[in-house]
C-alpha positions as CSV (number, residue, x, y, z in Angstrom):
1,X,125.3,-15.2,82.3
2,X,126.6,-15.3,78.6
3,X,129.6,-13.3,77.5
4,X,127.2,-10.9,75.7
5,X,125.3,-10.4,79.0
6,X,128.8,-9.8,80.7
7,X,129.6,-7.0,78.2
8,X,126.2,-5.4,78.6
9,X,126.5,-5.5,82.4
10,X,130.0,-3.9,82.3
11,X,128.8,-1.1,79.9
12,X,125.8,-0.4,82.1
13,X,127.7,-0.4,85.3
14,X,130.9,1.2,84.3
15,X,130.1,3.1,81.2
16,X,133.1,4.3,79.0
17,X,135.7,3.0,81.4
18,X,134.3,-0.6,81.4
19,X,136.5,-1.7,78.4
20,X,139.6,-0.5,80.2
21,X,138.6,-2.3,83.4
22,X,138.0,-5.6,81.5
23,X,141.3,-5.3,79.8
24,X,143.6,-3.9,82.5
25,X,142.3,-4.5,86.1
26,X,143.9,-7.6,87.8
27,X,141.2,-9.6,89.6
28,X,142.5,-11.6,92.7
29,X,139.3,-13.7,92.8
30,X,140.2,-15.2,89.3
31,X,143.9,-15.8,90.0
32,X,145.1,-12.2,89.4
33,X,144.0,-12.2,85.7
34,X,142.1,-9.5,84.1
35,X,138.4,-10.2,83.2
36,X,139.3,-10.7,79.5
37,X,142.1,-13.1,80.4
38,X,139.9,-15.0,82.9
39,X,137.1,-15.5,80.3
40,X,139.8,-16.5,77.7
41,X,141.0,-19.1,80.2
42,X,137.5,-20.6,80.4
43,X,136.3,-19.0,83.7
44,X,132.5,-18.4,83.4
45,X,131.4,-14.8,82.6
46,X,129.2,-14.8,85.8
47,X,132.2,-15.7,88.0
48,X,134.3,-13.0,86.3
49,X,131.4,-10.4,86.7
50,X,131.1,-11.1,90.3
51,X,135.0,-10.8,90.8
52,X,135.0,-7.5,88.9
53,X,132.1,-6.3,91.1
54,X,133.9,-7.2,94.3
55,X,137.1,-5.5,93.2
56,X,135.2,-2.3,92.2
57,X,132.9,-2.2,95.3
58,X,129.8,-2.5,93.2
59,X,126.7,-2.7,95.5
60,X,125.1,-6.2,95.8
61,X,121.9,-4.7,94.3
62,X,123.7,-4.0,91.0
63,X,125.3,-7.5,90.7
64,X,122.4,-9.9,90.1
65,X,120.3,-10.0,87.0
66,X,122.2,-7.4,85.1
67,X,123.1,-7.6,81.5
68,X,119.9,-9.5,80.4
69,X,118.0,-8.0,77.6
70,X,114.5,-6.9,78.2
71,X,112.0,-9.5,77.0
72,X,110.4,-8.7,73.8
73,X,106.9,-7.3,73.9
74,X,104.1,-9.2,72.1
């Protein structure tokens, strides 16, 4: 997962409150950092995404494969 995919996944799952969650919510799975702090510290976006999902009780069906752009049609 790239950082841009992380951002799309957050927007898709959490809507307008996504930015606040990324900036303010402490995530125990990444050392008590916020998602933004964790990625700035070099933790991969996928690991941060899964930590955010765990903390927010996102169902497993919403966790994998999200954030990817639809393939271009030819």
